[in-house]
Phi, psi and omega in degrees: 000324181298316179294323180294317179294319182296328180288325180268344178261002176058033179057030181246122180301328181295314177296322182295319180292317177296322177297324177296318180296313181292324176298317178297320179297317180296317180292324175297317179297319178296321179292320179292330178273004178056049177267013180294342180297338179297335181280354176292345179282356173279098188280171180298316177301325178294317180297315181294320177296321179295313182294321180294317179291321180295323179297325179287312183294319181292319179298314181289333177295335180268354180297325180297327177284327175295321182272351180075030180268152180233156177074027178273130180294164184274331181295136193299311185293320175294326179296316178297316182297311183293323180295316179291326181290327185252021182295340176291345179270014182300137176271121184300322181298313179296318182295316181294314180297319180296317179293321178296318178295319178298317179295320179295318179295318179295319179294318179293323178294317177295324179296320180292321182289334182255009182281118179286142179291145179267129179274166181287345180277348181281161181298160182297323180296322179294316179294323179293318178295322177298317181295322180294314180296317180297320180294318179295320180291324180289319181265030186297325181296313180294321181294319180294317179295320179296317178298316180295322178296321177295320178298315180295323179293322178296318177296324180294322179293329180281352177091003177231145183223096179276001185250152174270118186263163179295321178092189185286141177237130180304134183268148177100163181268147177293150181291151178269122181204163181294149175297148180286122177258009174202165182227130180277129178241160179301330182255016179148197182239135177271115183288171183298317181298319179293322178295321178294318178296324180294321180288330172054232184292351176299334178292340175260323185288315184296312177299318182291318181294319177297320180290316181297317180294320179295314181292325177297317177295316180297318179293325179298314180281337174293318178291329180288324185251009171063059171213168182246153178248159177249108183301324178296322177295320177295322178298313180295318181296315180292323179297313178297319181296319180290319180295312180292324179295329180295338177283348178241030175061042178263150172263169186305138183251164174205177179290149179248120181295315182296314181292323176295320178295321177296317177300315181295319179291332179285335179112016179292130184238346185226166176296349176298338176299327176294323177296317179296315180298315179297319179296319179294323178295314179297318179296320181292319179295329183278322191228341192246012183295331180293332179283334180290346182300326187267004180281120179290143177293331179296324179292317177296321178296321178296322178297316181292316180298317180297333181277325187265338181300317179297348180282347178287123184246094179285335183288342183293330179293316179292323180295314180292329177296326181275326187267302184212098187292335181295331179290348175292338182294303177296328178298311182290323178297313179297316182300315184285318182291333180293340175287338175280295173211142184298314183294325178292323178296318180293316180297317179297319178295320178295319179296317179295319177298320178295320178296319178294324178294316178296323179295318179293329177285320182289327181231072180288152176290122182252141176236121182262110178289135179263131181249145179289151180293339179279179182285341181256135179248139180298142181243171180296325179294323178294319180292329182288337180252003180242130177259120181259120183240135177246129179251148178234158177294327186260347181200171179234126180206157177273141183246000180209149180265146179288343179274354182249148181279348180229160175297168182290169180296323178298323179293317183291331180281338183269338187230154180289160187304314181297343180286322184254357170263089186273148182253343170039044186291332185269355184260178180275014180270323179285157178302318180295318179296321179294321179295318179295318180294319179296319179296321179294320180293321178294323178295320179292323178292321179295329180275000179080016181268149179291158179298150181286137177254001181288141179293144180292138178295148180220147179235130181238142175270120181244110179209125174291164182300132179102342180272173183291138179288345180268355182281098181256118180228156175298139180297126182106352180280350179216160181280157181112196183291146181223151179246127178253138174278173182301322182292335184262359183284127178292171183285334185211162176301325180296318178295324178298324182279345182264014184276021173095202186293335180292331182230075179264119181244133179222162180074217183280129182254125179278156179290148180254124180242179181263000000 
């Protein structure tokens, strides 16, 4: 966001403050008009690609502070090149302190995750020790920074400083004043209209990019912690923050992935965490800026790296490959473009997701149900109690599943429609056949006769593709594909193949299923 604002504000603070005010007004208007639904097009693959790429870029962005390097560019690829080229300039003090802080943060986080809860029946000493360990693990970021600051202060007292420190921070709060609606130049004054024309499309790009980046971060942590966000609420919050911030010389703001990750790792669960953070920032700017001088940059980098590394989700690539491979396209596009710029990666992912959505709407998968030419159509129940078997001269295999109401696609492509649309009028599968069979059984029961055990007669149309649909012959009376009814199905594939010249199987025999 900083680079985006600087490009549209021409590296001028006056333009940046006015851009913050106008950005806030636009975001407030969008929130009042309930336009947050537009952000629903940021799909899960886009979020996962963004978070995975952001965890890598932010982590590597802090490597220069771990190594104590200066003058490293912000662009990721140039950053990687310069870091590797100048790795020989690493400061040992910063590297050792950074690695120690990383190890301490990882150990405290693992300790908290494996800490068993203490019950009320345990002794007081056990519960007190549990509370101490839990507090240290929860406040690990503050403890590590405090420890590193004490180490740097001790080196400062000895007259040597092997660490890179944060340095001096201006003390006090910025004055409250109206945003500048004009700019004084040596040769005159630039009016408000001219400043707006100079910013041009930045008035649309900056609000949208700030909003998209904020919502992407919010959705990433919402999916991780199992809660939902309200985009309209985010619009209103960002709008108010930008408008009020412009009165204190702020430039347009957006969500911070690193700071949000630190909050999440610390255990912040409600928006009250923002109040605490804001109060601490105001208190620090007013009274504690002199203490920040001794905080090593390597310790701050270790805190950020420890917070963002767990956000990398390598399993999402394997999951989408197994579940829906088409979603890998927006995931990979977002992931790769985010190495260029985060906002460009999100926009590219949203565009690709939208194109895939439009394609699925324009060409939905259609299924044409086939109906029998007779008045009765086969149903799922009929298919579930009827086994359709297709025999071949060279092999024996099943051509239809009992769980499906129609034969398989391979069956339909090999035989003409009347061959696999059976009418079974004489069997107990058709409605007429069931009525006749039921009436016969009731008559036998009324006469005191036992139920009939004879198999119901069945008639099958057997015709290879291209022959007449009216040519009805007993299965096995001619060479080629044949259809067996349930009553005629042998007990095993071997028995099916031993039925003589009508069912001669040779070579490789496929399994016969139901």
